[in-house]
MARLUM-668483 format. One line per 3 residues: their letters; for each residue x, y, z of C-alpha. Coordinates in pm, 1 decimal. Each point is the difference from the previous one (the first is absolute). Layout:
N
a = X:Y:Z | ... .
//
This chain:
163
msd = -297.0:2013.4:1268.5 | 52.2:281.3:215.9 | -3.9:-88.3:390.7 .
asf = -94.0:363.1:45.9 | -388.3:88.3:168.2 | -273.3:-12.3:-232.4 .
nsr = -55.0:360.0:108.3 | 355.2:83.9:-121.6 | -45.1:-163.8:-304.3 .
isa = -344.2:191.6:-27.8 | 190.2:331.4:16.1 | 219.8:-120.9:-261.7 .
yka = -208.4:-93.5:-223.4 | -203.5:310.8:14.1 | 380.4:176.9:-112.8 .
ifs = 18.1:-216.6:-269.2 | -382.0:90.2:-162.2 | 26.1:384.6:137.5 .
sge = 163.6:114.6:-319.4 | -247.7:-170.6:-255.2 | 315.1:-158.6:-197.1 .
iqk = -99.1:-360.6:97.0 | -350.4:52.5:-91.4 | 87.0:136.7:-341.1 .
tyq = 308.0:-250.6:-89.2 | -243.1:-263.4:106.6 | -289.2:113.2:-259.5 .
dlv = 228.7:8.9:-288.4 | 150.8:-345.1:47.2 | -366.0:-148.5:47.9 .
aiv = -71.2:217.6:-329.3 | 312.7:-165.8:-163.2 | -127.1:-364.6:87.6 .
qsl = -344.0:102.2:-129.9 | 141.5:125.1:-359.9 | 193.5:-305.4:5.1 .
rts = -283.6:-219.3:55.3 | -194.5:170.9:-260.0 | 275.5:-69.1:-242.1 .
fat = 33.4:-351.0:120.4 | -352.4:-26.9:-76.9 | 15.8:140.9:-332.1 .
eyk = 321.4:-180.2:-86.4 | -84.9:-352.8:151.5 | -363.1:-43.1:-92.3 .
dqf = 50.8:-289.1:-220.3 | 197.3:-141.7:250.7 | -88.2:66.2:364.5 .
sva = -314.1:145.1:177.4 | 120.9:295.2:213.6 | -155.7:79.7:326.1 .
nvl = -20.8:315.0:186.6 | 267.5:202.8:192.5 | -17.7:-134.3:357.0 .
hgy = 174.9:196.8:289.7 | 185.9:-193.7:313.4 | 64.2:148.7:292.5 .
idf = 237.2:305.7:-100.2 | 242.1:-231.1:-134.0 | -125.8:-176.0:-334.9 .
tyf = -205.0:127.9:-275.5 | -72.8:-297.6:-282.3 | -244.2:-136.7:-223.6 .
ylq = -42.9:-368.9:-102.5 | 43.8:-154.5:-361.0 | -141.3:-328.7:-62.1 .
nef = -35.7:-233.5:-292.1 | -172.7:-313.7:-61.7 | 283.7:-206.4:65.5 .
lkn = 68.8:182.1:325.2 | -347.4:-45.4:83.6 | -30.9:-346.7:-67.6 .
rkl = 301.9:-18.4:253.9 | -155.3:196.8:248.3 | 267.8:269.9:-29.5 .
kla = 16.3:374.1:-134.4 | 279.9:182.7:-33.0 | 25.9:361.5:203.7 .
fvf = 158.6:337.1:-150.9 | 117.9:179.4:327.7 | 159.7:308.8:65.6 .
nhq = 200.2:-55.5:325.4 | -39.8:322.0:235.1 | 286.8:-47.0:224.9 .
kiq = 275.6:-130.9:-273.7 | -144.2:259.2:-251.6 | 7.3:-284.9:-268.8 .
fei = -230.2:-166.0:-253.1 | -45.8:-412.1:71.1 | -165.9:-259.4:-160.6 .
wll = -170.3:-281.9:264.5 | -123.6:-347.0:-86.6 | -316.9:-56.6:236.1 .
gqk = -225.8:-308.4:75.1 | -372.9:66.5:43.3 | 90.7:-146.5:370.7 .
kdv = 260.2:-74.1:200.5 | 41.0:-387.5:-39.7 | -14.0:89.2:-377.4 .
qla = 270.3:265.2:41.8 | 176.6:-262.0:255.6 | -29.3:-314.0:-262.0 .
ywk = 160.9:237.9:-275.1 | 281.5:119.7:224.4 | 99.3:-366.2:51.4 .
klk = -39.2:-87.0:-356.5 | 219.8:307.9:-117.4 | 257.1:-36.6:238.7 .
stk = 280.7:-61.0:-243.9 | -109.1:312.5:-198.4 | 189.1:299.6:-18.8 .
wvn = -231.9:217.9:138.7 | -118.7:-193.2:374.4 | 162.4:39.1:266.3 .
eev = 46.7:-380.6:134.8 | 44.8:130.5:370.2 | -295.1:229.2:58.2 .
mpe = -308.5:37.7:-210.4 | -103.9:376.8:-22.6 | -282.4:71.9:225.6 .
yai = -267.8:116.8:-303.6 | 122.6:-212.6:-278.5 | 182.3:-314.6:-170.4 .
fei = 287.2:232.5:-108.6 | 83.0:381.5:-46.2 | 190.9:113.3:-317.1 .
vll = 150.2:324.3:-2.8 | -120.4:185.1:-348.9 | 140.5:337.2:33.4 .
snp = 187.7:116.5:259.1 | 91.9:394.7:67.6 | -251.0:88.4:-262.1 .
dfn = 31.9:345.0:-162.1 | -343.7:148.7:60.2 | 56.8:308.5:-207.2 .
nfd = -10.1:-151.7:-295.4 | -324.5:-239.7:-20.2 | 59.9:-95.8:-373.9 .
sls = 335.1:-129.4:78.4 | -149.3:-127.1:320.3 | -276.6:-192.2:-140.1 .
esi = 221.0:-146.7:-287.5 | 229.8:-139.1:263.7 | -278.4:-145.8:188.7 .
hsg = -206.2:-151.8:-324.2 | 343.9:-128.1:-133.3 | 95.9:-129.3:307.0 .
yrs = -378.0:-181.7:78.7 | -43.3:-147.9:-350.5 | 342.1:-174.1:65.3 .
lsr = -59.3:-109.8:332.5 | -395.7:-101.1:-26.6 | 130.3:-241.9:-338.5 .
eic = 257.0:-147.9:222.7 | -206.8:-42.7:319.6 | -278.6:-179.3:-205.7 .
ntl = 278.1:-229.9:-191.2 | 135.6:-87.8:361.7 | -342.0:-79.0:131.7 .
edy = -41.1:-202.7:-320.7 | 306.7:-203.0:23.0 | -110.1:-103.1:377.3 .
e = -291.5:-118.8:-79.9 .
//
């Protein structure tokens, strides 16, 4: 974070918002996540319950997916758009911090877990799609769904193996 005074940061903040581009871009990105959420709810209706889109501060836009297997273990998946990195991610979350910590320790030997530091909000965070092409929604959606199908299956299989 900048060492500049709060007032000087407010000036920079005001300048960023003055053109209206950031607001429009943010709204368009959230609309894409909402469209993806709708397609997830349709495509995976027999496999996962899909929650509504939630907004982090200005950093993340996301929705949760959960099936009976995950629910019974107090876990859920999060489909996340990371605004700072401009990428789509899948996170494995615990219902509470103690659940997250227990699964982080249990899954340390998997390729997704950073053995040194647990993420702030998740057990692990996987990049699903970096450098997305927002100009072709159909291609973007197919890439995301293809990656999600494979990853969600692999995550659930790994969890089963660690029972």
